[in-house]
C-alpha positions as CSV (number, residue, x, y, z in Angstrom):
1,M,76.1,99.0,113.0
2,G,77.4,102.1,111.1
3,M,81.0,101.5,112.3
4,Q,83.7,101.3,109.7
5,Q,86.3,98.6,110.0
6,Q,89.9,99.7,110.0
7,V,91.8,97.7,107.5
8,T,95.5,97.2,108.2
9,V,98.0,97.0,105.4
10,S,101.5,95.7,106.1
11,R,104.3,97.7,104.4
12,I,107.2,95.7,102.8
13,H,110.2,97.8,102.1
14,R,113.4,95.9,101.4
15,S,115.3,98.0,99.0
16,W,119.1,98.3,99.0
17,L,119.1,101.6,100.9
18,A,116.0,101.0,103.1
19,A,117.7,100.4,106.4
20,M,120.1,103.4,106.0
21,E,117.3,105.6,104.8
22,R,115.0,104.6,107.7
23,D,117.6,105.6,110.3
24,L,118.2,108.9,108.5
25,L,114.4,109.7,108.3
26,V,113.9,109.0,112.0
27,W,116.7,111.4,112.8
28,L,115.3,114.0,110.4
29,A,111.8,113.6,111.9
30,S,113.2,114.2,115.4
31,Q,114.8,117.5,114.2
32,M,111.7,118.9,112.5
33,P,110.2,122.1,114.2
34,R,106.7,121.6,115.6
35,Y,105.2,123.9,113.0
36,V,106.3,121.7,110.2
37,T,103.6,119.1,109.4
38,S,103.4,116.1,107.2
39,D,101.2,118.0,104.8
40,H,103.9,120.7,104.4
41,L,106.4,118.0,103.5
42,T,104.0,116.4,101.0
43,V,103.6,119.7,99.2
44,L,107.4,120.3,99.3
45,G,107.9,116.9,97.7
46,V,105.6,117.7,94.8
47,A,107.2,121.1,94.5
48,G,110.6,119.4,94.2
49,A,109.4,117.1,91.4
50,L,107.9,120.1,89.6
51,L,111.2,122.0,89.9
52,C,113.1,119.0,88.6
53,G,110.8,118.6,85.6
54,L,110.9,122.3,84.7
55,A,114.7,122.3,85.1
56,Y,115.1,119.3,82.8
57,W,112.9,121.1,80.2
58,A,115.0,124.3,80.7
59,T,118.1,122.4,79.7
60,T,117.0,123.2,76.1
61,L,118.1,126.7,77.0
62,S,121.2,125.9,79.0
63,P,122.8,122.7,80.4
64,H,123.4,124.5,83.7
65,F,119.8,123.8,84.6
66,L,120.9,120.2,85.3
67,W,122.1,121.4,88.7
68,L,118.6,122.6,89.4
69,A,117.2,119.3,88.3
70,C,119.4,117.5,90.9
71,L,118.3,119.9,93.6
72,G,114.6,119.2,92.7
73,L,115.2,115.5,93.0
74,V,116.7,115.9,96.5
75,I,113.8,118.2,97.6
76,N,111.4,115.6,96.2
77,W,113.1,112.8,98.2
78,F,113.1,114.9,101.3
79,G,109.4,115.8,101.2
80,D,108.0,112.6,99.9
81,S,110.1,110.3,102.1
82,L,109.8,112.3,105.3
83,D,106.1,113.1,105.4
84,G,105.0,109.6,106.5
85,S,108.0,109.2,108.8
86,L,107.2,112.5,110.6
87,A,103.6,111.3,111.1
88,R,104.7,108.0,112.6
89,Y,107.4,109.7,114.7
90,R,104.8,112.0,116.2
91,R,102.1,109.3,116.4
92,N,99.5,111.3,114.6
93,E,99.1,109.1,111.5
94,R,95.9,109.4,109.4
95,P,96.1,106.1,107.5
96,R,93.4,106.5,104.9
97,Y,94.1,110.2,104.3
98,G,97.8,109.7,104.3
99,F,97.7,106.8,101.9
100,F,95.4,108.6,99.5
101,I,97.3,111.9,99.5
102,D,100.8,110.4,99.5
103,H,100.2,108.1,96.5
104,S,98.1,110.6,94.6
105,T,100.9,113.1,94.8
106,D,103.4,110.4,93.9
107,V,101.6,110.0,90.5
108,L,101.9,113.8,89.9
109,S,105.6,113.8,90.9
110,Q,106.5,111.0,88.6
111,A,104.7,112.7,85.7
112,F,106.5,116.0,86.4
113,I,109.9,114.4,86.5
114,F,109.7,112.0,83.5
115,L,107.8,114.3,81.2
116,G,110.2,117.1,82.0
117,L,113.1,114.7,81.2
118,G,111.4,113.8,78.0
119,A,111.1,117.5,77.1
120,S,114.8,117.9,77.7
121,Q,117.6,117.5,75.2
122,Y,118.8,114.4,77.0
123,M,116.0,111.9,76.6
124,Q,113.6,111.3,73.7
125,F,110.0,111.9,74.7
126,P,108.7,108.4,73.7
127,F,111.3,106.7,75.9
128,A,110.4,109.0,78.8
129,C,106.8,108.0,78.4
130,L,107.8,104.3,78.4
131,T,109.8,104.9,81.6
132,L,106.8,106.6,83.2
133,M,104.5,103.8,82.1
134,S,106.9,101.3,83.7
135,Y,106.8,103.2,87.0
136,W,103.0,103.4,86.9
137,M,102.6,99.7,86.1
138,A,104.7,98.8,89.1
139,A,102.6,101.2,91.2
140,L,99.3,99.8,89.9
141,Y,100.4,96.2,90.6
142,T,101.3,97.3,94.2
143,F,97.9,98.9,94.8
144,I,95.9,96.1,93.3
145,R,97.9,93.5,95.3
146,A,97.5,95.5,98.5
147,L,93.7,95.4,98.1
148,A,93.8,91.7,97.6
149,T,96.4,90.6,100.1
150,R,96.8,93.5,102.6
151,L,100.5,93.6,101.7
152,F,101.9,96.9,100.4
153,Q,105.3,96.3,98.7
154,I,107.3,99.4,98.1
155,S,110.3,97.9,96.4
156,Y,111.0,95.2,93.9
157,F,114.3,93.4,93.3
158,G,116.0,95.8,95.8
159,I,114.9,98.9,93.9
160,G,112.4,101.4,95.3
161,P,111.7,105.1,94.7
162,T,114.8,106.3,96.5
163,E,117.1,104.1,94.4
164,I,115.4,105.5,91.2
165,R,115.9,109.1,92.4
166,L,119.5,108.3,93.2
167,G,120.0,106.8,89.8
168,L,118.6,109.9,88.2
169,V,120.9,112.2,90.3
170,I,123.9,110.1,89.4
171,Y,123.0,110.1,85.7
172,T,122.4,113.9,85.7
173,L,125.7,114.5,87.4
174,G,127.3,112.4,84.7
175,L,125.7,114.6,82.1
176,I,127.2,117.7,83.8
177,V,130.7,116.2,84.0
178,F,130.9,114.3,80.7
179,G,128.1,115.8,78.6
180,P,125.5,113.9,76.6
181,I,126.4,110.6,74.9
182,E,124.8,109.5,71.6
183,L,124.7,105.8,70.7
184,Q,124.0,104.5,67.2
185,T,121.4,101.7,67.3
186,R,119.3,100.0,64.7
187,F,116.5,102.3,65.8
188,G,118.6,105.4,65.2
189,P,120.6,107.5,67.6
190,C,119.8,107.0,71.3
191,S,121.2,108.2,74.6
192,P,122.0,105.8,77.4
193,I,119.0,106.8,79.4
194,D,116.8,106.1,76.3
195,L,118.0,102.5,76.3
196,I,117.7,102.3,80.1
197,G,114.1,103.4,79.8
198,A,113.3,101.0,77.1
199,G,115.0,98.2,79.0
200,A,113.1,99.1,82.2
201,F,109.8,98.9,80.3
202,V,110.6,95.4,79.0
203,V,111.6,94.2,82.4
204,V,108.7,95.7,84.2
205,F,106.2,94.5,81.6
206,G,107.5,91.0,81.8
207,S,107.7,91.1,85.6
208,F,104.1,92.4,85.7
209,L,102.8,89.5,83.7
210,W,104.8,86.9,85.7
211,M,103.7,88.4,89.1
212,V,100.0,88.6,88.0
213,V,100.0,84.9,87.0
214,T,101.9,83.8,90.1
215,E,99.9,85.8,92.6
216,G,96.7,85.0,90.7
217,R,97.3,81.2,91.1
218,R,98.1,81.7,94.8
219,L,94.9,83.6,95.4
220,A,92.9,81.1,93.4
221,T,94.1,78.4,95.7
222,L,93.2,80.4,98.8
223,D,89.8,81.3,97.4
224,S,88.9,77.8,96.2
225,P,85.1,77.4,96.2
226,P,83.5,75.0,98.7
227,R,82.9,71.5,97.5
228,P,79.4,70.6,96.4
229,G,77.3,69.3,99.3
230,G,79.5,71.1,101.9
231,G,82.1,69.6,104.2
232,D,85.4,68.1,103.3
233,A,85.9,65.3,101.0
234,P,86.7,61.9,102.7
């Protein structure tokens, strides 16, 4: 009586870079000074996302701020990816606290990055909001499914947070080298990242509907009500 049951959630992470990233994070965790904690890294990750968003916004003043946006993405990856790895390496995990703080700060970080990108001269704000909505829809599905199945899936179709950050870094470096590209569409002039954001929303929205129906049917089968009268049918 009065004791809380510890619920175990299995993490599923099968993105394209997962194995390589896992080895790198274990090595980085082994090199961290003792005074650096997981909380410090979590704060650092959010600070990197804020730096990235502000740098994207500042490109309205100078395109040289794109370099700072890339740095912010790297800092965000370092802090956000290493905080949990450090806790596991030191065997001082706090599962409920870590889950709550890590994913709450993820929501903030995603908002900082994509709203900053939407405030820049390189992506239209409505498309940035669609991209952010896509990210949040995938995250919401992950959280809801984790509560129902105890499976926490971090990546889908080989793409996880690290792949998205890497894609943003590559695109930003492309802007630095080649400059902005404007494409004429039936909806008016758009940049490539505008079209990528719109396409991502269509794919994520369709995948969300498909996965909800598929997972809902599977869970309905598992949770079939007992037959009237009890017992199995002959």
